[in-house]
C-alpha positions in Angstrom: 112.6 105.6 109.5 116.3 103.7 108.7 115.2 102.6 105.4 113.9 106.1 104.4 116.3 108.6 106.0 119.5 106.5 107.0 119.5 103.5 104.6 122.9 102.4 105.3 121.8 101.5 108.8 118.8 99.4 107.5 118.5 95.8 106.6 118.0 96.5 102.8 120.2 99.7 102.4 121.9 100.4 99.2 124.4 103.2 98.2 123.6 105.8 95.5 124.9 103.6 92.9 122.2 100.9 93.9 125.0 98.6 95.4 123.5 97.0 98.8 125.2 97.5 101.9 126.4 95.0 104.2 124.6 94.4 107.4 125.7 96.0 109.5 127.3 98.6 107.1 131.0 99.2 107.3 132.1 102.4 109.2 133.2 104.1 106.0 129.7 103.8 104.5 128.0 105.7 107.4 127.1 109.3 106.3 126.1 110.4 109.6 124.2 109.7 113.0 120.8 108.3 112.9 119.6 110.5 115.3 115.9 110.0 115.0 116.2 106.1 115.1 118.8 106.4 118.1 116.3 108.6 120.0 113.3 106.0 119.1 115.9 103.1 120.6 116.4 105.2 123.6 112.7 105.7 124.1 112.0 102.0 123.9 114.9 100.9 126.4 113.8 103.3 128.8 110.4 102.0 128.8 111.4 98.4 128.9 109.9 96.0 131.6 111.9 95.0 134.7 112.5 91.5 133.0 114.2 93.3 129.7 111.0 93.4 127.4 111.4 96.5 125.3 108.9 99.2 124.9 106.6 97.3 127.3 105.9 100.1 130.0 103.6 102.1 127.8 100.1 102.8 129.3 99.0 99.3 130.3 101.1 97.6 127.7 102.1 94.8 130.0 100.1 92.2 128.4 102.3 89.1 128.5 103.9 89.3 125.1 107.4 88.2 125.2 108.5 89.0 121.6 106.6 92.2 120.7 109.1 94.5 122.2 112.0 92.8 120.3 110.5 94.5 117.1 112.3 97.6 118.4 115.5 95.9 119.2 117.0 96.8 115.8 116.8 100.7 116.6 118.3 99.7 120.0 121.2 97.9 118.2 121.8 100.8 116.1 122.3 103.3 118.9 124.5 100.4 120.5 122.6 100.9 123.8 123.9 98.7 126.6 120.2 97.6 127.4 119.9 95.7 124.2 122.1 92.9 125.5 119.5 92.5 128.4 116.5 92.1 125.9 118.7 89.6 123.8 119.8 87.6 127.0 115.7 87.9 128.1 114.7 86.2 124.6 117.4 83.4 124.4 117.3 82.5 128.3 114.3 83.7 130.2 111.2 83.4 127.8 109.5 80.1 127.9 110.3 77.4 125.1 108.1 75.0 123.5 108.8 71.1 123.9 110.9 71.1 121.2 113.1 74.2 121.9 111.0 77.3 120.0 110.9 80.7 121.9 107.4 81.2 122.8 105.8 84.5 121.9 104.0 84.6 125.4 106.0 85.2 128.6 104.0 83.0 130.7 102.7 79.9 128.7 104.4 78.0 125.6 102.9 79.0 122.2 103.8 79.5 118.8 102.4 82.8 117.2 103.1 83.9 113.5 103.7 87.2 114.7 106.9 86.2 116.6 108.7 85.6 113.1 108.4 89.1 112.3 108.7 90.9 115.9 111.1 88.5 117.5 113.6 86.6 115.4 115.0 89.2 113.2 116.1 90.9 116.3 118.1 87.8 117.2 119.5 87.7 113.6 120.5 91.3 113.7 122.1 90.7 117.2 124.0 87.9 115.7 125.2 89.9 112.6 126.1 93.1 114.6 128.2 90.8 117.3 129.4 88.3 114.8 127.7 85.5 116.3 126.9 82.7 114.1 124.9 80.7 116.8 122.5 83.6 117.0 122.0 83.6 113.2 121.2 80.1 113.3 119.1 80.6 116.5 117.0 83.0 114.4 116.7 80.5 111.6 115.8 77.6 113.7 113.0 79.3 115.3 111.3 80.3 112.0 111.8 76.8 111.2 110.0 75.5 114.2 107.2 78.0 113.8 106.7 77.0 110.2 106.4 73.2 111.4 103.9 74.1 114.0 101.8 76.6 112.2 101.9 75.8 108.3 98.9 74.0 106.9 100.9 71.6 104.4 98.0 71.4 102.1 97.6 75.2 101.3 101.1 76.5 102.5 99.5 79.1 104.5 100.1 79.4 108.4 97.7 79.4 111.2 98.0 82.1 113.8 98.4 80.6 117.3 99.4 77.0 118.5 99.1 76.4 122.2 102.0 74.0 122.9 100.9 73.6 126.6 97.3 72.4 125.5 98.5 70.6 122.2 95.9 72.4 120.3 95.4 75.5 117.9 94.2 78.6 119.9 93.6 80.4 116.4 94.0 77.8 113.5 92.6 80.8 111.2 94.8 81.3 108.1 94.8 85.1 108.9 96.4 87.4 106.3 98.3 89.6 108.7 100.0 86.4 110.6 101.0 85.4 107.1 102.3 88.6 106.2 104.2 88.8 109.3 105.6 85.4 108.8 106.9 86.2 105.0 108.4 89.6 105.9 109.9 88.2 109.0 111.7 85.1 107.3 112.7 87.6 104.6 114.5 89.9 107.1 116.3 86.8 108.9 117.5 85.4 105.5 118.6 88.9 104.5 120.7 89.4 107.8 122.3 85.9 107.4 123.4 86.5 103.9 124.6 89.8 104.5 126.4 88.7 107.8 128.7 86.4 105.8 129.3 84.3 108.9 130.0 80.6 108.5 128.6 78.1 106.0 124.9 78.7 106.2 123.9 79.3 102.8 121.4 76.2 103.2 119.5 77.9 105.8 119.1 81.0 103.6 117.8 78.9 100.5 115.4 77.2 103.1 114.1 80.9 104.3 113.7 81.9 100.5 111.5 78.8 100.0 109.4 79.4 102.9 108.9 82.9 101.8 107.8 81.8 98.5 105.5 79.4 100.1 103.6 82.1 101.9 103.5 84.4 98.9 102.1 81.7 96.4 99.5 80.7 98.9 98.2 84.2 99.8 98.6 85.7 96.1 96.5 82.7 94.8 93.5 84.0 96.9 93.3 87.5 95.9 89.7 88.7 95.8 88.1 90.7 93.2 89.9 94.0 94.5 93.2 92.2 94.1 93.4 92.1 98.1 94.2 89.1 100.1 91.3 88.2 102.1 91.8 88.7 105.8 90.9 85.1 106.7 92.0 83.0 103.7 89.9 80.0 104.8 86.7 81.7 104.5 84.5 83.1 101.9 81.9 85.5 101.2 80.8 87.5 104.3 83.0 85.6 106.6 86.2 87.7 105.5 87.2 91.0 103.8 89.9 92.2 101.5 92.8 93.2 103.9 94.5 96.1 102.7 97.3 96.3 105.6 98.3 92.6 105.0 98.2 92.7 101.2 100.6 95.9 101.6 102.9 94.1 103.7 103.0 90.9 101.5 103.5 93.0 98.4 106.4 94.8 100.0 107.7 91.4 100.9 107.3 90.3 97.1 109.3 93.2 95.7 112.0 93.0 98.3 112.5 89.5 97.6 112.4 90.0 93.6 114.9 92.9 94.1 117.4 90.9 96.2 116.9 87.4 94.2 115.3 88.1 91.0 116.1 84.7 89.7 114.2 82.9 92.3 111.3 85.4 92.8 109.8 86.5 89.5 
């Protein structure tokens, strides 16, 4: 909604002359209240669980995910709702962490999910950018790094879906297209917010994130099927997989965003 209707409030917004906005955008650039985004932010805030997980109390949505609700956090930040600080506190201090400090995607176990890179860590980066907190930008970067270390297949450059840190084994070692799309787009979002936040000297971290996005894009696009779609599971062949239009769309969007922002690095 923000990108389409209120671009000045979005991570990738630009003005009428195609000049990118900062994140968050300056007051002078704001052309009106993003009411639909704020209404969405209010909706997810009032449906948060008692422990602060946004948008959890929807039907039987209390499924144990610690980071899914954070995907709504940017809308809450846009509205500057008080409860956004509660959710950020939850992610940083109440959610379990792995043995080396990564925020777990699950609220009762320690596990790495590719999903977390898209739904959770961009919210932490956005919070850091909005409230001028460099340590939160670094927290978002470090969690992307730790997830990559745990999930990436060093031969293919692709990510597995789930690693169980409690058990020390993969719950899902499959190189799932959607998980890789989430990882690539999430790292792109974090890199963009760090770069636009202009806090401290963390340009090296942005370069790392760009490199890691490129790894996923190169690995997935090298496996396109006859319909130019990314296979749903890239370690499988034949009837063991199928062309995944949704994941292919997100990967394509990531590639176009990256090429628009950094044309010399993404061609």
